[in-house]
C-alpha positions as CSV (number, residue, x, y, z in Angstrom):
1,M,42.0,3.4,-1.0
2,T,43.9,1.8,1.9
3,R,41.9,1.7,5.1
4,C,43.4,3.1,8.3
5,S,43.9,0.7,11.1
6,G,41.7,0.7,14.2
7,E,44.6,2.0,16.3
8,D,45.1,4.9,13.9
9,I,41.4,5.8,13.9
10,I,41.4,5.8,17.7
11,A,44.5,8.0,17.8
12,L,42.9,10.6,15.5
13,G,39.8,10.5,17.6
14,R,41.8,11.2,20.8
15,R,43.7,14.1,19.1
16,L,40.4,15.7,18.0
17,Y,38.9,15.1,21.4
18,D,41.7,16.9,23.1
19,S,41.1,19.9,20.8
20,L,37.5,20.3,22.3
21,D,39.0,22.5,25.0
22,S,38.7,25.2,22.4
23,C,36.5,23.7,19.9
24,E,36.8,24.6,16.2
25,L,35.7,21.2,14.9
26,C,33.1,22.7,12.6
27,P,33.0,26.0,10.6
28,M,31.1,27.7,13.4
29,G,34.4,27.9,15.3
30,C,32.8,28.5,18.7
31,R,36.1,27.9,20.6
32,V,34.2,27.0,23.7
33,N,35.7,24.5,26.2
34,R,33.4,21.5,25.6
35,L,35.7,19.3,27.8
36,A,34.7,21.5,30.7
37,G,31.0,21.0,29.9
38,E,30.5,24.2,27.9
39,L,28.1,23.9,25.0
40,G,29.0,24.9,21.5
41,K,26.5,26.3,19.0
42,C,25.7,22.7,18.3
43,C,24.3,22.5,21.8
44,S,26.8,19.8,22.7
45,S,29.5,19.3,25.3
46,A,32.1,16.5,25.0
47,E,29.5,13.9,25.9
48,L,28.6,11.5,23.2
49,K,24.9,11.8,22.8
50,I,22.8,9.6,20.4
51,A,19.1,9.7,19.6
52,S,18.8,6.2,18.1
53,V,20.8,3.2,16.7
54,N,18.8,1.0,14.4
55,L,18.4,-0.5,11.0
56,H,16.9,2.1,8.6
57,F,15.3,1.3,5.3
58,G,14.6,4.8,4.0
59,E,18.0,5.7,2.6
60,E,18.9,5.6,-1.1
61,P,18.7,2.0,-2.5
62,P,22.4,1.1,-2.5
63,L,22.6,2.2,1.2
64,S,19.5,0.5,2.6
65,G,19.7,-2.7,0.5
66,G,17.7,-5.6,1.8
67,G,19.0,-5.5,5.4
68,G,18.8,-1.8,6.1
69,S,21.4,0.8,6.8
70,G,22.9,0.7,10.3
71,T,22.1,4.3,11.3
72,V,23.5,6.1,14.3
73,F,21.5,9.4,14.7
74,L,23.7,11.8,16.7
75,S,22.0,14.5,18.8
76,G,22.6,18.1,18.0
77,C,23.8,19.8,14.8
78,S,26.2,22.5,13.6
79,L,23.5,24.0,11.4
80,F,20.2,25.7,12.5
81,C,17.9,25.0,9.6
82,R,14.5,26.7,10.3
83,Y,12.8,23.9,8.4
84,C,14.7,20.9,9.9
85,Q,12.6,17.8,9.6
86,N,14.5,16.1,12.4
87,Y,14.4,19.1,14.7
88,P,13.7,17.2,18.0
89,I,17.0,15.5,17.5
90,S,19.1,18.2,15.8
91,Q,17.8,21.4,17.5
92,M,16.2,20.2,20.8
93,G,18.9,17.6,21.6
94,N,16.7,14.5,22.1
95,G,18.8,11.5,22.9
96,R,20.9,10.1,25.7
97,G,24.5,9.8,26.6
98,Y,26.6,6.9,25.4
99,E,29.9,5.6,26.5
100,I,32.5,5.0,23.8
101,A,32.4,1.2,24.5
102,E,28.6,1.2,24.2
103,L,28.7,2.7,20.7
104,T,31.4,0.2,19.8
105,E,29.2,-2.7,20.8
106,A,26.2,-1.1,19.1
107,M,28.1,-1.1,15.8
108,L,29.0,-4.7,16.2
109,G,25.4,-5.4,17.0
110,L,24.2,-3.7,13.8
111,Q,26.7,-5.8,11.8
112,R,25.3,-9.0,13.4
113,R,21.8,-7.9,12.5
114,G,22.7,-7.7,8.8
115,A,23.2,-4.0,8.3
116,A,24.6,-3.0,4.9
117,N,26.8,-0.3,6.4
118,I,27.3,1.9,9.5
119,N,25.7,5.2,8.8
120,F,26.6,8.2,11.1
121,V,23.9,10.8,10.7
122,T,24.9,14.4,11.5
123,P,28.3,13.3,12.9
124,D,30.4,16.5,12.6
125,H,30.2,17.8,16.1
126,M,30.6,14.3,17.6
127,L,33.4,13.2,15.4
128,P,36.1,12.6,18.1
129,M,34.0,10.2,20.1
130,I,32.7,8.5,16.9
131,L,36.2,7.8,15.8
132,M,37.3,6.3,19.1
133,A,34.3,4.0,19.0
134,L,34.8,3.1,15.3
135,G,38.5,2.3,15.8
136,A,37.6,0.0,18.6
137,A,34.9,-1.7,16.5
138,R,37.4,-2.2,13.7
139,G,39.7,-3.9,16.1
140,K,36.8,-6.2,17.1
141,G,36.0,-7.3,13.5
142,M,33.5,-4.6,12.3
143,D,34.2,-4.4,8.6
144,L,31.1,-2.8,7.1
145,P,31.4,0.3,4.9
146,V,31.2,3.5,6.9
147,V,28.9,6.3,5.8
148,Y,29.4,9.9,6.7
149,N,25.9,11.3,6.4
150,C,26.3,15.1,6.8
151,S,25.0,18.5,6.2
152,G,27.9,19.4,4.0
153,Y,28.8,22.4,6.2
154,V,32.1,20.8,7.1
155,K,35.7,22.1,7.3
156,V,37.8,20.7,4.5
157,E,40.7,20.3,6.9
158,I,38.6,17.9,8.9
159,V,37.5,16.0,5.8
160,R,41.1,15.5,4.8
161,Q,41.8,13.7,8.0
162,L,39.1,11.2,7.3
163,A,40.8,9.7,4.3
164,G,41.1,6.0,4.7
165,I,38.4,6.0,7.4
166,I,35.2,7.0,5.6
167,D,34.1,4.8,2.7
168,I,30.9,6.6,1.6
169,Y,30.1,10.3,1.9
170,L,26.3,11.0,1.8
171,V,26.5,14.8,1.8
172,D,24.0,17.6,1.4
173,M,24.3,20.5,-0.9
174,R,21.6,22.9,0.3
175,Y,22.2,26.3,-1.2
176,N,23.9,28.1,-4.0
177,D,23.6,31.5,-2.2
178,D,25.2,32.5,1.1
179,V,22.3,34.9,1.8
180,F,19.8,32.1,1.8
181,A,22.1,29.9,3.8
182,K,22.5,32.5,6.5
183,E,18.7,33.2,6.6
184,Y,17.5,29.7,6.7
185,S,20.3,27.7,8.2
186,G,22.2,30.3,10.3
187,C,25.6,29.9,8.8
188,D,28.2,32.0,7.1
189,N,30.3,31.3,4.0
190,Y,28.2,28.2,3.2
191,V,28.7,27.9,-0.5
192,E,32.6,27.9,-0.5
193,T,32.7,25.7,2.6
194,N,30.3,23.2,1.2
195,R,31.9,23.1,-2.3
196,R,35.4,22.6,-0.9
197,A,34.2,19.8,1.3
198,V,32.4,18.0,-1.5
199,S,35.4,18.3,-3.8
200,E,37.7,16.8,-1.2
201,M,35.2,14.0,-0.5
202,Y,35.1,13.1,-4.2
203,Q,38.8,13.3,-4.5
204,Q,39.1,10.8,-1.6
205,V,36.6,8.1,-2.5
206,G,35.5,8.9,-6.1
207,N,32.3,7.9,-7.7
208,L,29.8,5.5,-6.2
209,E,30.8,1.9,-6.4
210,V,28.5,-1.0,-5.6
211,D,29.1,-4.7,-5.1
212,E,27.5,-7.7,-6.9
213,N,24.3,-7.2,-4.8
214,G,24.0,-3.5,-5.6
215,L,25.1,-2.4,-2.2
216,A,27.4,0.7,-1.9
217,K,31.0,0.0,-1.2
218,S,32.5,3.4,-1.6
219,G,32.0,6.8,-3.2
220,V,30.0,10.0,-2.9
221,I,26.3,10.6,-3.1
222,V,25.2,14.3,-3.0
223,R,21.7,14.9,-1.6
224,H,19.9,18.0,-2.8
225,L,16.6,19.0,-1.2
226,V,14.5,21.2,-3.4
227,L,13.2,24.1,-1.3
228,P,10.2,26.4,-2.1
229,G,10.8,29.5,-4.2
230,G,14.1,28.5,-5.7
231,I,15.9,29.0,-2.4
232,S,18.1,25.9,-3.0
233,G,19.6,27.2,-6.2
234,S,19.6,23.9,-7.9
235,S,20.9,25.0,-11.3
236,G,24.1,26.6,-9.8
237,I,24.8,23.5,-7.6
238,F,24.4,21.1,-10.5
239,E,26.6,23.3,-12.8
240,F,29.3,23.2,-10.1
241,L,29.1,19.4,-9.7
242,A,29.2,18.8,-13.5
243,N,32.0,21.3,-14.2
244,E,34.1,21.2,-11.1
245,V,33.7,17.7,-9.6
246,S,32.4,15.1,-12.1
247,R,29.5,14.6,-14.6
248,E,29.4,11.0,-13.3
249,I,28.7,11.9,-9.7
250,Y,25.5,10.5,-8.1
251,V,22.9,12.9,-7.0
252,S,19.8,12.2,-4.8
253,L,17.3,14.8,-5.9
254,M,14.7,15.1,-3.1
255,S,11.1,16.4,-3.2
256,Q,10.2,15.6,0.4
257,Y,10.3,19.1,1.8
258,F,7.5,20.0,4.1
259,P,7.3,22.9,6.6
260,A,8.5,21.8,10.0
261,Y,9.9,23.5,13.0
262,K,10.2,27.2,12.5
263,A,9.0,27.0,8.9
264,V,5.4,26.4,9.9
265,G,3.5,29.5,8.9
266,D,6.5,31.2,7.2
267,K,5.5,33.2,4.1
268,Q,8.4,31.9,2.1
269,I,9.0,28.3,3.2
270,G,5.7,27.5,5.0
271,R,4.5,25.2,2.1
272,R,5.5,22.1,0.2
273,I,7.2,22.7,-3.2
274,H,5.1,23.0,-6.3
275,A,5.3,20.4,-9.1
276,D,6.9,23.0,-11.5
277,E,9.6,23.7,-8.9
278,F,10.7,20.1,-8.8
279,Q,10.4,19.8,-12.5
280,A,12.7,22.8,-12.9
281,A,15.3,21.1,-10.6
282,Q,15.1,17.9,-12.7
283,E,15.6,19.9,-15.9
284,A,18.6,21.7,-14.3
285,F,20.1,18.3,-13.3
286,F,19.9,17.0,-16.9
287,G,20.7,20.4,-18.4
288,A,24.0,20.4,-16.5
289,G,25.0,17.1,-18.1
290,L,24.5,15.0,-15.0
291,K,22.9,11.5,-15.4
292,N,23.5,9.4,-12.3
293,G,21.4,9.3,-9.2
294,Y,18.0,9.0,-7.7
295,M,14.8,11.1,-7.9
296,Q,12.2,11.0,-5.2
297,E,8.6,10.6,-6.2
298,T,7.1,14.0,-6.3
299,M,5.6,15.3,-3.1
300,H,4.1,18.7,-3.8
301,E,1.2,21.1,-3.5
302,S,-1.0,22.0,-6.3
303,L,-0.5,25.5,-7.7
């Protein structure tokens, strides 16, 4: 895949920034004037707002490596997950405003500190400003792989514009049922939107590729968080990946769910998953013919 130049990345960022006067950047399609300071459903204006920039060692092994992933946690989110484990950042907007040039220098600083990549976490609603900073960083010598670490509720039209810019997609597949997606994450048409986005991501960058040190260079990793009571629909998601995308795709199967935010005390999701629920997800993974990926150590309640 040919990488876009820094100038081209900046130009795309500016075009997307101009569209924020009637924002339809994400599938929510608020159409508010973020340039005038109006807040979208993501609780964001056109200000670039970031919660943290640092080396992070808790990502999948080929992303963290020995030096850590250079994570940029964006404030706000285009989803409203009742169980969000990062809710102070995503739902309450913790963070501070950044200038484009400040983010550019932050990326260069992460590279100097030995980061394995630049990892934008929950970037969808801040994409124009990210691109302007990224293009400038490219022009100043930042040559690390770029990770788009997202919820997967992304417009395929936006993903297509990222070809040649994003090296690695770290993308969630949360639900196999739109009813659950609406109830627990507040979004419509999740399944089709998510599947179209993941398919486009895989078409762009293909399967995970690593260098001689085991660090990711390019490709897709799908994250699947197992939720209580079969809400996540693991079997249907894995069948889709195996049959419609690739049996070689890498999946990060996650057992880390715990009740946070509005899930605390909820009758359905107010508990950790049970051991047999995670086992069922593992069986569904292998049953679909998938074989590549990572499985978290089990974190569950006793039955």
